[in-house]
C-alpha positions as CSV (number, residue, x, y, z in Angstrom):
1,M,0.0,-0.3,0.0
2,Y,0.9,3.9,-0.7
3,F,-0.2,6.2,1.4
4,A,-0.5,10.3,0.4
5,D,-0.3,11.2,4.1
6,R,-1.5,9.9,7.8
7,I,-4.9,10.6,7.2
8,D,-5.2,8.3,3.7
9,A,-3.2,5.7,5.6
10,G,-5.9,5.5,8.6
11,R,-8.5,5.5,5.6
12,Q,-6.5,2.3,3.9
13,L,-5.8,0.6,7.1
14,A,-9.4,0.9,8.0
15,A,-10.4,-0.7,4.7
16,R,-8.5,-3.6,6.0
17,L,-9.9,-3.7,9.4
18,H,-13.8,-3.5,8.8
19,H,-14.4,-7.0,10.1
20,L,-13.9,-5.4,14.0
21,K,-16.8,-2.9,13.1
22,G,-19.7,-3.7,15.5
23,Q,-17.7,-5.4,18.1
24,D,-17.0,-4.0,21.7
25,L,-13.4,-2.3,20.5
26,V,-11.8,0.6,21.5
27,V,-9.3,2.3,18.9
28,V,-5.9,3.7,20.5
29,G,-3.7,5.7,18.7
30,L,0.1,6.3,19.8
31,P,0.7,9.7,19.8
32,R,2.1,11.7,17.4
33,G,1.9,10.2,14.4
34,G,-0.3,7.2,15.0
35,V,-3.4,9.4,16.3
36,P,-4.4,10.8,13.0
37,V,-4.3,7.2,11.8
38,A,-6.2,5.8,14.5
39,A,-8.5,8.8,14.6
40,Q,-9.6,7.8,10.8
41,V,-9.8,3.7,11.8
42,A,-12.1,5.1,14.7
43,E,-14.5,7.2,12.5
44,A,-14.5,4.0,10.0
45,L,-15.4,1.7,12.3
46,G,-17.6,3.7,14.8
47,A,-15.6,2.8,17.6
48,P,-14.4,5.6,20.5
49,L,-11.0,7.1,20.3
50,D,-8.1,7.2,22.7
51,V,-4.6,8.0,23.0
52,C,-2.1,5.4,25.0
53,L,0.9,7.3,26.0
54,V,4.3,5.6,25.3
55,R,8.3,7.0,24.7
56,K,10.5,5.5,22.6
57,L,14.0,5.3,24.5
58,G,16.3,6.1,21.9
59,V,20.2,5.1,21.9
60,P,22.1,8.1,22.7
61,F,24.3,8.7,20.0
62,Q,21.5,7.2,17.3
63,P,18.2,8.3,18.8
64,E,16.0,6.8,16.2
65,L,16.9,3.8,17.1
66,A,14.6,2.5,20.1
67,M,16.6,0.3,22.6
68,G,13.3,0.0,24.4
69,A,10.2,1.8,25.2
70,I,8.2,3.2,28.7
71,G,4.7,4.0,28.9
72,E,1.9,4.4,31.6
73,E,1.0,1.5,33.8
74,G,5.0,1.4,34.7
75,V,5.0,-0.5,31.5
76,R,8.9,-0.7,30.4
77,V,10.4,-2.9,27.1
78,I,14.0,-3.1,26.6
79,N,15.2,-4.7,23.6
80,E,18.5,-6.4,24.6
81,E,19.9,-6.9,21.2
82,V,20.3,-3.1,20.6
83,L,21.6,-3.1,23.8
84,R,24.3,-5.3,23.0
85,G,24.8,-4.4,19.6
86,T,25.3,-0.8,20.5
87,G,27.4,-0.9,23.8
88,V,24.6,1.5,25.8
89,T,25.5,1.2,29.3
90,D,23.1,0.8,31.9
91,R,23.8,4.7,33.6
92,A,23.3,5.8,29.7
93,L,19.8,3.7,29.4
94,A,19.2,5.1,32.8
95,A,19.3,8.7,31.7
96,V,17.7,8.5,28.9
97,E,14.7,6.7,30.8
98,E,14.6,9.2,32.9
99,H,14.7,11.8,30.7
100,E,11.6,10.2,28.8
101,R,9.7,9.2,31.6
102,G,9.3,13.3,32.6
103,V,8.3,13.4,28.9
104,L,5.7,11.1,29.2
105,Q,4.1,13.0,32.4
106,Q,4.2,16.1,30.5
107,R,2.4,14.3,27.3
108,A,-0.3,12.8,29.7
109,R,-1.2,16.1,31.1
110,H,-1.1,17.5,27.9
111,Y,-3.3,14.7,25.7
112,R,-5.6,13.8,28.8
113,G,-5.7,17.2,31.2
114,E,-7.8,15.8,33.9
115,R,-9.7,12.6,31.8
116,Q,-9.1,9.0,32.5
117,P,-8.1,6.7,29.9
118,A,-11.0,5.0,28.1
119,R,-12.3,1.4,29.8
120,Y,-10.3,-1.5,28.2
121,E,-12.0,-3.8,30.5
122,G,-13.2,-6.9,28.0
123,R,-13.1,-5.3,25.5
124,T,-11.0,-5.7,21.9
125,V,-8.5,-2.8,22.4
126,L,-6.9,-2.1,18.2
127,V,-3.7,-0.5,19.0
128,V,-3.0,1.7,15.7
129,D,0.5,3.5,15.2
130,D,1.8,5.3,11.9
131,G,4.7,2.5,11.4
132,L,6.9,-0.2,13.4
133,A,10.8,-0.2,13.1
134,T,11.9,-2.0,16.2
135,G,8.3,-2.8,17.6
136,S,9.4,-1.5,20.9
137,T,6.7,1.7,21.2
138,A,3.9,-0.8,20.0
139,L,5.0,-3.6,22.4
140,A,4.7,-1.2,25.3
141,A,1.1,0.1,24.2
142,C,0.0,-3.7,23.8
143,R,1.2,-4.3,27.5
144,I,-0.8,-1.1,28.7
145,A,-3.9,-2.7,26.9
146,R,-3.3,-5.7,28.6
147,A,-2.8,-4.2,32.1
148,R,-6.0,-2.1,31.7
149,G,-7.6,-5.4,31.0
150,A,-8.3,-5.8,27.5
151,S,-9.8,-9.4,26.5
152,R,-8.1,-9.0,23.1
153,I,-5.7,-6.6,21.4
154,V,-5.4,-5.9,18.1
155,L,-2.0,-4.3,16.6
156,A,-2.4,-2.6,13.2
157,V,0.0,-0.2,11.1
158,P,0.0,0.8,7.7
159,V,3.9,0.8,7.3
160,A,6.4,-2.0,8.8
161,P,9.5,-3.9,7.6
162,H,8.8,-6.8,5.4
163,D,10.0,-9.5,7.7
164,W,7.5,-8.7,10.3
165,S,4.0,-10.4,10.3
């Protein structure tokens, strides 16, 4: 699939997820890029839209490469393979994690204010992002959904490496 932008990506992704329409479903977008994609999916499926706050833990000297992710509910995902391959120390990892926790708290206030997250208990949670690289943030979001009681978790992205399934 090719996309003009994230809105187009969301519409095309929604067309492939039509089988979920009518289920007890909540669509969860990962800020920032996943939210516009998720909004199109939620609208097409007639489902509520929520955000799931996660932050990539970027390798200090190559910030686009995720060595892990953190998120709400105290979720923490570490990619040991990336840590070994890059030689990032525990101390450097801790410093990045501390910084990203601060950003996560700011984003929570920005995106939600005083609102509580949507109810996930017993529902299908459709986690939507704008793409996958290492999968760390997506995995963190899925773990958050599980911690909040989702009965089923579906991950949907319009772009991923060819070896992902």
